C-alpha positions in Angstrom: -3.8 -44.5 -34.8 -1.4 -45.9 -32.1 2.3 -45.4 -32.4 2.9 -48.5 -30.3 5.6 -50.7 -31.9 6.0 -48.3 -34.8 9.7 -47.9 -35.7 10.4 -44.2 -35.8 13.7 -42.9 -37.2 14.1 -39.7 -35.1 16.7 -37.4 -36.7 18.1 -34.2 -35.2 19.9 -31.5 -37.1 21.6 -28.3 -36.0 18.8 -26.1 -34.9 20.0 -26.4 -31.4 17.5 -23.9 -29.8 14.7 -26.5 -30.3 16.7 -29.6 -29.1 15.0 -29.7 -25.7 11.5 -29.6 -27.1 12.4 -32.3 -29.7 14.0 -34.6 -27.1 11.0 -34.2 -24.8 8.8 -35.5 -27.7 11.3 -38.3 -28.3 10.7 -39.3 -24.7 6.9 -39.1 -25.1 7.1 -41.4 -28.2 9.1 -44.0 -26.2 6.5 -43.8 -23.4 3.8 -44.5 -26.0 5.6 -47.7 -27.0 7.2 -46.6 -30.2 10.7 -47.9 -31.1 12.7 -44.8 -31.6 15.9 -45.0 -33.6 18.0 -41.9 -33.0 19.9 -40.3 -35.8 22.0 -37.1 -35.6 23.7 -34.9 -38.2 27.4 -34.3 -37.9 26.9 -30.9 -36.3 24.2 -32.0 -33.9 26.4 -34.9 -32.8 29.6 -33.0 -32.4 29.0 -29.3 -31.5 28.7 -27.8 -28.0 26.4 -24.7 -28.0 24.8 -22.4 -25.5 21.9 -24.8 -25.5 24.0 -27.7 -24.2 27.0 -29.8 -24.9 27.0 -32.6 -27.5 27.8 -35.2 -24.9 24.8 -34.0 -22.7 22.4 -34.4 -25.7 24.0 -37.7 -26.8 23.8 -39.2 -23.3 20.1 -38.1 -22.8 19.1 -39.5 -26.2 20.8 -42.8 -25.5 19.2 -43.0 -22.1 15.7 -42.3 -23.5 16.0 -44.7 -26.5 18.3 -47.3 -25.0 20.0 -47.3 -28.5 23.2 -46.2 -30.0 22.9 -43.1 -32.2 23.3 -43.3 -35.9 25.7 -40.5 -36.7 27.6 -41.5 -39.9 26.5 -41.8 -43.5 27.7 -45.5 -43.4 25.4 -46.2 -40.4 22.5 -44.4 -42.0 22.6 -46.0 -45.5 21.1 -49.5 -44.5 18.0 -47.9 -43.0 16.0 -48.4 -46.3 17.4 -51.7 -47.5 17.0 -53.3 -44.1 13.6 -51.7 -43.6 14.6 -50.4 -40.2 12.0 -47.6 -40.0 8.2 -47.3 -40.6 8.4 -43.5 -40.5 11.1 -40.9 -40.3 11.0 -37.7 -38.3 13.5 -34.9 -38.7 13.1 -32.7 -35.6 14.5 -30.1 -35.7 15.0 -29.8 -39.4 17.3 -26.9 -40.2 17.3 -24.8 -43.3 20.5 -26.4 -44.3 19.0 -29.9 -44.2 15.8 -28.7 -46.0 18.1 -27.4 -48.8 19.9 -30.7 -49.1 16.6 -32.7 -49.1 15.1 -30.4 -51.7 18.1 -30.5 -54.0 19.3 -34.2 -53.7 22.5 -33.5 -51.7 23.3 -36.5 -49.6 26.3 -35.6 -47.4 25.1 -36.0 -43.8 23.8 -38.9 -41.8 20.4 -37.4 -41.5 20.0 -36.7 -45.3 21.2 -40.3 -46.0 18.8 -41.7 -43.5 15.9 -39.8 -45.1 17.0 -40.8 -48.6 17.4 -44.4 -47.6 14.1 -44.5 -45.8 12.3 -42.9 -48.8 13.3 -45.8 -51.1 10.5 -47.7 -49.4 8.0 -44.9 -50.2 7.3 -44.4 -46.5 6.4 -41.1 -44.8 9.0 -38.5 -43.7 7.8 -35.9 -41.2 9.7 -32.5 -41.2 9.7 -30.3 -38.1 11.1 -27.1 -39.6 13.2 -24.8 -37.5 15.2 -22.1 -39.3 15.8 -18.4 -39.1 15.6 -17.9 -42.9 12.4 -19.9 -43.6 10.6 -16.9 -45.1 13.7 -15.8 -47.0 16.5 -18.0 -48.4 14.9 -21.3 -47.3 11.4 -20.6 -48.6 12.0 -22.0 -52.1 13.3 -25.3 -50.6 10.4 -25.6 -48.1 8.1 -25.1 -51.1 9.8 -27.9 -53.0 9.4 -30.3 -50.1 5.8 -29.3 -49.5 5.0 -30.5 -53.0 6.7 -33.9 -52.8 5.1 -37.2 -52.1 5.7 -38.9 -48.8 6.7 -35.7 -47.0 4.6 -34.2 -44.2 5.2 -31.2 -42.0 4.7 -30.7 -38.3 2.6 -27.5 -38.2 4.7 -24.4 -37.8 4.5 -20.7 -37.0 6.7 -17.6 -37.0 9.2 -17.9 -34.3 9.4 -14.2 -33.3 7.9 -11.9 -36.0 9.4 -8.8 -34.4 13.1 -9.7 -33.9 13.3 -12.7 -36.3 10.7 -11.9 -39.1 11.9 -14.6 -41.5 12.1 -17.4 -38.8 9.7 -20.4 -38.6 9.6 -23.1 -36.0 7.5 -26.3 -35.5 5.0 -26.7 -32.7 6.6 -29.6 -30.7 3.2 -30.5 -29.1 2.0 -31.5 -32.6 4.7 -34.0 -33.4 2.8 -37.0 -32.2 -0.4 -36.0 -34.0 1.5 -35.3 -37.2 3.2 -38.7 -37.1 -0.1 -40.5 -36.6 -1.7 -38.7 -39.5 1.4 -39.2 -41.8 1.3 -42.9 -41.2 -2.2 -42.8 -42.6 -1.0 -40.7 -45.6 -2.6 -37.5 -44.4 -1.1 -34.0 -43.6 -2.2 -32.6 -40.2 -4.0 -29.3 -40.8 -3.5 -26.5 -40.6 0.2 -26.6 -41.5 0.7 -22.9 -40.8 -0.5 -21.8 -37.3 
C-alpha cells in the first residue's frame, strides 16, 4: 500500500524524549508523498524541555510539512466534519493522552483531533511512549487495544532495568503500521 497522497493527521503529545524519532518519520512520510497535517497538544506546542525548545520543534515541523500546526481545540474540531484526514497518527502518544482517549476526555487539541477523525470511522494509529505503561496506564492501553479503528505501532520496554514500567514505540515501524491500518489490519507482533 502506498501512502502517496494519503492525508495523515500527525499528532504529537508530551513524551518529548521521542520527538526527534517521531519528527524523522514525519519527514519520511512527506518524502513518500503523503500529505501530513501536523497537530500538537498544548504541552508539546508550548513547553521547552531538555529535548529541545517548543519553537525549535514547531519550526522544524512547519518546514517539513509546509503547513501551520493545529494546536487548539477549535482548530482540531473540523477535522472530521471536513474530512481532512484519511488516517490519524499520534506519535508520541503519552500515558496522559491514552487515558483521555480511553475515557472520553476531550480537553486537548490532539484528543479532539482523534475524536473528530473517528466520527468517520477511519483508522487511528497510536505510538505509545510512557513511563507507566506497565503500571497506571496499562488499563487504558488495554481499553484502546480492544476498540475498533485503533491500531498500535509495535512497542517494547524502553529500559527494563532503570524504567521497568516504561514502553516505547519502534519509530522504524510507523510507516508499515500506517500502511496496514489503512487496510484495516494491525501490524504484528504488537509487542517486540
